[in-house]
C-alpha positions as CSV (number, residue, x, y, z in Angstrom):
1,X,116.5,113.3,96.9
2,X,117.0,116.5,99.0
3,X,120.5,117.3,99.9
4,X,120.9,117.4,103.7
5,X,123.9,118.7,105.7
6,X,125.0,119.1,109.3
7,X,127.6,120.9,111.2
8,X,130.8,119.0,111.9
9,X,130.3,119.4,115.6
10,X,126.8,117.7,115.3
11,X,128.1,114.6,113.6
12,X,127.9,111.5,115.9
13,X,131.4,110.3,116.4
14,X,130.8,107.7,119.2
15,X,128.0,105.5,120.5
16,X,125.0,107.6,121.4
17,X,124.1,107.6,125.1
18,X,121.1,105.7,126.3
19,X,121.3,102.8,123.8
20,X,123.3,99.6,123.7
21,X,123.8,96.4,121.7
22,X,121.4,93.5,122.2
23,X,123.2,90.8,124.2
24,X,122.3,88.2,121.7
25,X,124.1,89.9,118.8
26,X,127.7,90.6,118.1
27,X,128.6,94.0,116.8
28,X,130.3,94.5,113.4
29,X,133.8,95.5,114.3
30,X,134.4,99.3,114.2
31,X,130.7,100.2,113.7
32,X,129.1,103.1,115.7
33,X,125.7,102.9,117.3
34,X,124.0,106.2,116.2
35,X,120.3,105.6,117.2
36,X,118.1,103.0,118.8
37,X,114.9,102.1,120.5
38,X,113.8,99.4,123.1
39,X,110.3,98.3,124.0
40,X,109.1,95.7,126.4
41,X,106.2,94.7,124.2
42,X,105.6,95.8,120.7
43,X,104.5,94.6,117.3
44,X,106.8,94.4,114.3
45,X,106.5,93.4,110.6
46,X,109.0,90.9,109.3
47,X,109.1,91.0,105.5
48,X,109.1,87.7,103.8
49,X,109.0,88.8,100.2
50,X,109.0,91.6,97.6
51,X,107.0,94.8,97.9
52,X,105.5,95.8,94.6
53,X,103.2,98.8,93.7
54,X,100.7,98.1,90.9
55,X,100.5,101.2,88.7
56,X,97.3,100.0,87.1
57,X,95.3,99.9,90.3
58,X,97.4,102.5,92.1
59,X,97.7,100.1,95.1
60,X,100.3,97.9,96.6
61,X,99.9,94.2,95.7
62,X,99.6,91.8,98.7
63,X,103.1,90.9,99.8
64,X,104.3,88.2,102.2
65,X,105.0,89.2,105.7
66,X,104.6,88.1,109.3
67,X,103.5,90.4,112.2
68,X,105.2,89.4,115.4
69,X,104.7,90.6,119.0
70,X,107.2,90.7,121.8
71,X,110.2,92.4,123.3
72,X,111.7,94.6,120.6
73,X,115.3,96.0,120.4
74,X,116.2,98.4,117.5
75,X,119.7,99.7,116.8
76,X,121.1,101.8,113.9
77,X,124.8,101.4,113.1
78,X,127.1,103.3,110.9
79,X,129.6,100.8,109.5
80,X,133.3,101.5,109.2
81,X,134.5,103.1,105.9
82,X,134.7,100.9,102.8
83,X,132.3,98.2,104.3
84,X,129.7,97.2,101.6
85,X,126.1,96.4,102.3
86,X,126.8,92.8,101.2
87,X,129.7,92.4,103.7
88,X,127.6,93.8,106.5
89,X,124.7,91.5,105.8
90,X,126.8,88.4,105.4
91,X,128.6,89.0,108.7
92,X,125.2,89.1,110.5
93,X,123.9,86.2,108.6
94,X,127.0,84.0,109.4
95,X,126.9,84.9,113.1
96,X,123.2,84.2,113.5
97,X,123.4,80.9,111.6
98,X,126.0,79.8,114.1
99,X,123.5,80.5,116.8
100,X,120.7,78.4,115.3
101,X,118.9,81.0,113.2
102,X,117.4,80.1,109.8
103,X,116.9,82.5,106.8
104,X,113.3,83.5,106.1
105,X,114.0,86.0,103.4
106,X,116.9,87.9,101.9
107,X,117.3,90.1,98.9
108,X,118.7,93.4,97.4
109,X,117.4,96.4,95.5
110,X,114.9,95.1,92.8
111,X,114.5,91.9,94.6
112,X,112.9,93.9,97.4
113,X,110.7,96.4,95.6
114,X,109.9,98.1,92.3
115,X,111.6,101.4,93.2
116,X,111.2,104.6,95.2
117,X,112.1,103.2,98.5
118,X,108.8,101.3,98.7
119,X,110.2,98.4,100.7
120,X,111.4,100.5,103.6
121,X,108.2,102.6,103.6
122,X,105.9,99.6,103.8
123,X,107.9,97.5,106.2
124,X,108.8,100.3,108.7
125,X,105.4,101.9,109.1
126,X,105.1,103.4,112.6
127,X,105.8,107.1,113.2
128,X,108.9,106.2,115.2
129,X,110.1,103.9,112.4
130,X,109.4,106.5,109.7
131,X,111.2,109.2,111.6
132,X,114.3,107.0,112.0
133,X,114.3,105.7,108.5
134,X,113.9,109.2,107.0
135,X,117.0,110.5,108.8
136,X,119.1,107.3,108.9
137,X,118.1,105.4,105.8
138,X,117.9,107.7,102.8
139,X,116.7,106.5,99.4
140,X,119.5,104.6,98.0
141,X,120.3,102.4,95.0
142,X,122.4,99.9,97.0
143,X,120.2,98.3,99.8
144,X,119.7,94.8,101.2
145,X,117.5,93.0,103.7
146,X,117.8,89.9,105.8
147,X,115.2,88.2,107.9
148,X,116.0,85.2,110.1
149,X,114.3,83.3,112.9
150,X,115.2,81.0,115.7
151,X,112.8,78.6,117.5
152,X,113.8,78.0,121.2
153,X,113.2,74.8,123.0
154,X,110.2,76.2,124.9
155,X,108.6,77.1,121.6
156,X,109.2,80.9,121.8
157,X,110.7,82.5,118.7
158,X,113.3,85.2,118.1
159,X,113.1,87.2,114.8
160,X,116.0,89.1,113.3
161,X,115.4,91.8,110.7
162,X,118.3,93.7,109.1
163,X,118.2,96.5,106.5
164,X,121.5,97.7,105.1
165,X,121.9,100.8,102.8
166,X,124.7,102.7,101.2
167,X,124.3,106.5,101.8
168,X,124.1,108.1,98.3
169,X,126.3,111.1,97.3
170,X,123.4,113.5,97.6
171,X,122.7,112.8,101.3
172,X,124.5,113.2,104.6
173,X,123.4,113.9,108.2
174,X,124.7,113.6,111.7
175,X,124.2,109.9,111.5
176,X,126.3,109.1,108.4
177,X,128.2,110.7,105.5
178,X,127.9,109.9,101.8
179,X,129.5,106.6,101.0
180,X,128.9,105.1,104.4
181,X,126.9,101.9,104.9
182,X,124.2,102.1,107.6
183,X,122.3,99.3,109.1
184,X,119.0,99.0,110.9
185,X,118.9,95.9,113.2
186,X,115.7,94.7,114.9
187,X,115.5,91.8,117.2
188,X,112.0,90.7,118.5
189,X,111.7,88.0,121.1
190,X,108.1,86.7,121.1
191,X,106.4,86.3,124.5
192,X,103.0,86.6,126.0
193,X,102.0,90.1,127.1
194,X,101.9,90.6,130.8
195,X,98.3,90.6,132.0
196,X,97.9,93.8,134.0
197,X,94.1,94.1,134.2
198,X,92.5,93.8,137.6
199,X,90.3,90.8,138.4
200,X,86.9,92.0,139.6
201,X,85.5,90.0,142.6
202,X,82.0,88.7,142.7
203,X,80.9,91.1,145.5
204,X,82.3,94.1,143.5
205,X,80.4,92.9,140.4
206,X,77.1,93.1,142.4
207,X,77.9,96.5,143.7
208,X,78.7,97.9,140.2
209,X,75.6,96.4,138.7
210,X,73.5,97.9,141.5
211,X,75.1,101.3,141.1
212,X,75.2,101.6,137.3
213,X,73.5,98.5,135.8
214,X,76.7,97.2,134.3
215,X,80.2,95.8,135.1
216,X,83.4,95.7,133.1
217,X,85.2,92.3,133.2
218,X,88.8,91.7,132.0
219,X,91.0,88.6,131.6
220,X,88.4,86.6,129.6
221,X,90.2,85.0,126.7
222,X,89.1,83.1,123.6
223,X,90.5,82.5,120.1
224,X,89.5,84.7,117.2
225,X,86.1,83.9,115.8
226,X,85.4,81.3,118.5
227,X,83.2,81.4,121.6
228,X,84.9,78.8,123.7
229,X,86.4,80.5,126.8
230,X,90.0,79.5,127.4
231,X,91.2,77.8,130.7
232,X,93.3,80.8,131.6
233,X,90.1,82.8,132.0
234,X,88.9,80.7,135.0
235,X,90.0,83.2,137.7
């Protein structure tokens, strides 16, 4: 692990501008919000089991996960001094359980992968994720993960994903110093994507066909591998 350093004046002392807590979640007392991201509609991988690399085939074995889509809120926190990864995880777990969330998967270190930070590298795969994980979540021996889910009365679901790591002695940055516990918290509220494609009128179809011999139609929906057009396509 490369040793990183930063100037004292660069170290983030207070909550970074432009980001905030998710209204559904309480904050761990004394923690500092050092980075974050918010998207109206995105996809996210919720890990449901161990990530393992097969040295024989030089490939990752299939591992349990669920891809979810919806409004996504990401926040990175630096925990107060002397807070352990277990304490941070348990506080979130207890708070969410009181709000109706159920545990989907939880584990630490070897329960999550077979070394070399493979869990984080496989779960957080987008460029934005990799960048944030590289500079906020260094390779560590002490790390934990918690995935929880709540099903609302209308059938929509809310997924919580939390990754907690202890910064090793060989690493520090503007986000955290060695010995600090850092947490990545993701909350995804599943919802249908807003349909923003323009409906083409019949007379416009004829004009386009006359002009170019073809017409592009949007808003026609059907289930995967099936040809039955769904009712919401009627317009």
